[in-house]
C-alpha positions in Angstrom: 41.7 95.6 -61.8 42.0 98.9 -63.8 38.5 99.8 -64.9 38.0 102.6 -67.6 35.8 105.4 -66.5 33.6 104.7 -69.6 32.3 101.1 -69.9 33.7 99.2 -72.9 31.2 96.6 -74.2 31.7 94.0 -76.8 30.1 96.2 -79.5 32.7 98.8 -78.9 35.5 96.2 -79.2 34.1 95.0 -82.5 33.8 98.6 -83.8 37.3 99.4 -82.8 38.8 96.6 -84.9 36.4 97.2 -87.8 37.1 100.9 -88.0 40.8 100.6 -87.6 41.1 97.5 -89.8 43.2 99.0 -92.7 45.4 100.9 -90.3 46.2 97.8 -88.2 47.2 95.9 -91.4 49.2 98.7 -92.9 51.0 99.7 -89.8 51.7 96.3 -88.3 50.4 93.4 -90.5 48.1 90.4 -90.3 49.2 89.4 -86.8 47.3 91.7 -84.3 49.7 91.1 -81.5 53.2 92.1 -80.2 56.4 90.9 -81.7 59.0 89.1 -79.6 62.7 90.0 -79.6 65.0 87.9 -77.4 68.6 88.5 -76.5 69.4 85.5 -78.7 67.5 87.0 -81.7 67.6 90.8 -81.4 67.6 91.6 -85.1 64.4 90.0 -86.2 62.1 91.9 -88.6 58.6 92.7 -87.3 57.2 89.8 -89.3 59.8 87.4 -87.9 59.1 88.8 -84.4 55.4 88.3 -84.4 56.0 84.7 -85.6 58.5 84.2 -82.8 55.8 85.0 -80.3 53.5 82.5 -82.0 56.2 79.9 -82.0 56.8 80.3 -78.3 53.1 79.9 -77.6 53.0 76.8 -79.7 56.0 75.3 -77.9 54.4 76.0 -74.5 51.1 74.4 -75.6 53.0 71.2 -76.7 51.0 70.9 -79.9 50.7 67.6 -81.7 49.4 66.8 -85.2 45.6 66.4 -85.4 44.8 68.3 -82.2 41.7 70.5 -82.1 42.7 74.0 -81.1 40.7 77.1 -80.3 42.0 80.6 -81.1 40.1 82.9 -78.7 40.2 86.3 -80.5 41.6 85.1 -83.7 42.1 88.4 -85.5 42.9 88.0 -89.2 43.7 84.3 -88.7 47.5 84.7 -89.2 48.3 82.8 -86.0 45.9 80.0 -86.9 47.5 79.8 -90.3 51.0 79.5 -88.8 50.0 76.8 -86.4 48.2 74.8 -89.0 51.1 75.1 -91.4 53.9 74.3 -88.9 52.1 71.9 -86.4 49.3 70.3 -88.6 46.5 71.1 -86.1 42.9 72.0 -86.7 42.1 75.6 -85.5 38.7 77.1 -84.9 38.7 80.9 -84.4 36.4 83.2 -82.5 36.2 87.0 -83.0 33.8 89.8 -82.4 34.9 91.6 -85.6 33.0 90.8 -88.8 35.8 92.5 -90.8 38.5 90.3 -89.2 36.4 87.2 -89.6 36.0 87.8 -93.3 39.7 87.7 -93.8 40.3 84.9 -91.3 37.7 82.7 -92.9 40.0 82.1 -95.9 42.4 80.3 -93.5 40.5 78.7 -90.7 37.0 77.9 -89.4 35.9 81.2 -87.8 32.9 82.2 -85.9 31.7 85.8 -85.2 30.6 85.5 -81.6 31.4 86.6 -78.1 33.6 84.0 -76.4 31.7 84.6 -73.2 28.5 83.4 -74.9 30.0 80.7 -77.2 28.0 77.6 -78.2 30.8 75.1 -78.2 30.0 71.8 -76.5 31.9 70.8 -73.4 35.4 69.2 -73.9 35.6 70.3 -77.6 39.3 71.3 -77.8 42.7 69.8 -76.9 44.3 73.2 -76.7 43.2 76.9 -76.6 45.0 80.2 -76.7 44.2 83.8 -76.3 46.9 86.1 -77.6 46.0 89.6 -76.3 42.3 89.1 -76.4 41.4 88.3 -72.7 41.9 92.1 -72.1 38.7 92.7 -74.2 36.6 90.4 -72.1 34.0 92.1 -69.9 33.9 89.1 -67.5 37.4 87.7 -67.1 36.3 85.0 -64.7 33.9 83.7 -67.3 36.7 83.9 -69.9 38.6 81.3 -67.9 35.4 79.3 -67.0 34.6 78.9 -70.7 38.1 77.9 -71.5 38.0 75.2 -68.8 34.6 74.0 -69.9 35.5 73.7 -73.6 38.9 72.0 -73.0 39.2 68.3 -72.7 40.8 66.8 -69.6 44.6 67.2 -69.9 44.2 70.2 -72.2 46.2 73.4 -72.0 45.4 77.1 -72.3 47.9 79.8 -73.3 47.2 83.4 -72.5 49.3 86.3 -73.7 48.1 89.3 -71.7 48.6 93.0 -71.1 48.7 93.2 -67.3 48.8 96.1 -64.8 51.7 96.1 -62.4 50.9 95.4 -58.8 49.9 98.5 -57.0 50.5 101.0 -59.8 51.0 104.7 -58.8 48.1 107.1 -59.1 50.0 108.8 -62.0 50.4 105.5 -63.9 46.7 104.8 -63.5 45.5 108.3 -64.5 47.8 109.0 -67.4 48.6 105.5 -68.8 46.6 102.5 -67.6 43.0 103.9 -67.4 43.3 105.7 -70.8 44.8 102.7 -72.4 41.8 100.7 -71.3 39.4 103.4 -72.5 41.0 104.1 -75.8 42.0 100.5 -76.5 38.4 99.2 -75.7 39.5 97.1 -72.7 36.7 96.6 -70.2 39.4 96.1 -67.6 43.1 95.4 -67.2 43.9 92.8 -64.6 47.1 92.1 -62.7 49.0 88.8 -62.7 47.7 87.8 -59.3 44.1 88.5 -60.5 44.6 86.3 -63.5 46.0 83.6 -61.4 43.0 83.8 -59.1 40.5 83.6 -62.0 42.3 80.6 -63.5 42.4 78.8 -60.2 38.7 79.4 -59.5 37.9 78.0 -62.9 39.8 74.8 -62.1 43.1 75.3 -63.9 46.5 74.7 -62.5 49.3 77.2 -63.6 52.1 75.5 -65.5 54.3 78.5 -66.2 54.5 82.3 -66.1 56.9 84.2 -68.4 57.3 87.9 -68.1 58.0 89.3 -71.6 57.5 93.1 -71.4 61.1 93.9 -72.2 61.0 91.5 -75.2 57.8 92.9 -76.8 58.0 96.6 -76.1 59.9 97.3 -79.4 56.6 96.7 -81.1 55.2 100.1 -80.1 58.3 102.1 -81.1 58.0 100.5 -84.6 54.3 101.3 -84.8 54.9 104.9 -83.7 57.6 105.5 -86.3 55.4 103.9 -89.0 52.4 106.0 -88.0 54.4 109.2 -88.1 55.7 108.3 -91.6 52.1 107.6 -92.8 50.9 110.9 -91.3 53.5 112.7 -93.3 53.0 110.8 -96.5 49.4 109.6 -96.7 46.4 112.0 -96.7 44.1 109.1 -95.7 45.7 109.1 -92.3 45.5 112.8 -91.9 41.8 112.9 -92.9 41.0 110.0 -90.5 42.7 111.6 -87.5 41.1 115.0 -88.2 37.5 113.6 -88.6 35.6 113.7 -85.3 33.2 111.1 -86.7 35.9 108.4 -86.2 35.5 107.3 -82.5 38.7 105.3 -82.6 41.1 107.8 -83.9 42.3 108.4 -80.3 44.2 105.1 -80.6 47.0 107.1 -82.3 47.7 108.7 -78.9 47.4 105.3 -77.2 50.5 104.1 -79.1 52.5 106.7 -77.1 50.9 105.6 -73.9 51.8 102.0 -74.6 55.5 103.0 -75.1 55.6 104.8 -71.8 53.6 102.1 -69.9 55.9 99.3 -71.0 59.0 101.4 -70.7 58.2 102.5 -67.1 56.9 99.1 -65.9 53.4 100.5 -65.3 52.2 97.7 -67.6 53.5 94.1 -67.8 53.2 91.5 -70.6 53.1 87.9 -69.7 52.7 84.5 -71.3 50.7 82.3 -69.0 50.2 78.5 -69.4 47.4 76.7 -67.6 46.6 73.0 -67.5 43.1 71.4 -67.2 43.6 68.4 -64.8 
């Protein structure tokens, strides 16, 4: 587990998304996750690519109309909206960010709460998914434990996760992985084997693992180009980055680290599917 040298608590995660809210939406859009470009579809627009990732998650979850689904870390609700529109399921979202929840509430039932201390009854959901939100969990074992508890027997959990490569070099940890955790408000970045261990201890069986780093890394090149354009053309961006009162302005540098981490293999990206027996 890669642990940042400054502890990242839930309040810091919420503040990150609240403070960067307009920039996330202007630079990337309503989906706060990577896009997916495959060899079969290399020319997708960013909007099409983020929906391609959601479509892949939906396929692996084997959704059926009328299912009760939980979006763990729902962002602006764009993923929930896609699933409700295309698969006719009922989605309940959970987020730490009041700003995100205010936008997502127009689309789905959303709760502002910490997933690790959620108040859902046992066996509430048929399916659950966490698209790039497990990284923000302080206790990843409890993340899986709560998913297992709130899923019905026969349920499935999909996790899209930023993962550290096995045995990363000291350079990768010092200059890429640890700063990404600290600047991106990740309490820790696990490896694939650690995620598998957490899931197994919770009671899940692993259905599939898909390594997608090569298919998603274009996301950060696009974000980098768009940010540079905004810095040259929009004084709001210039003022924000030069104002020391903004604790999360460092994330502009994190974009470069993400490009290098995915390009060099220091960081992996996987779609993991787990079943509740």
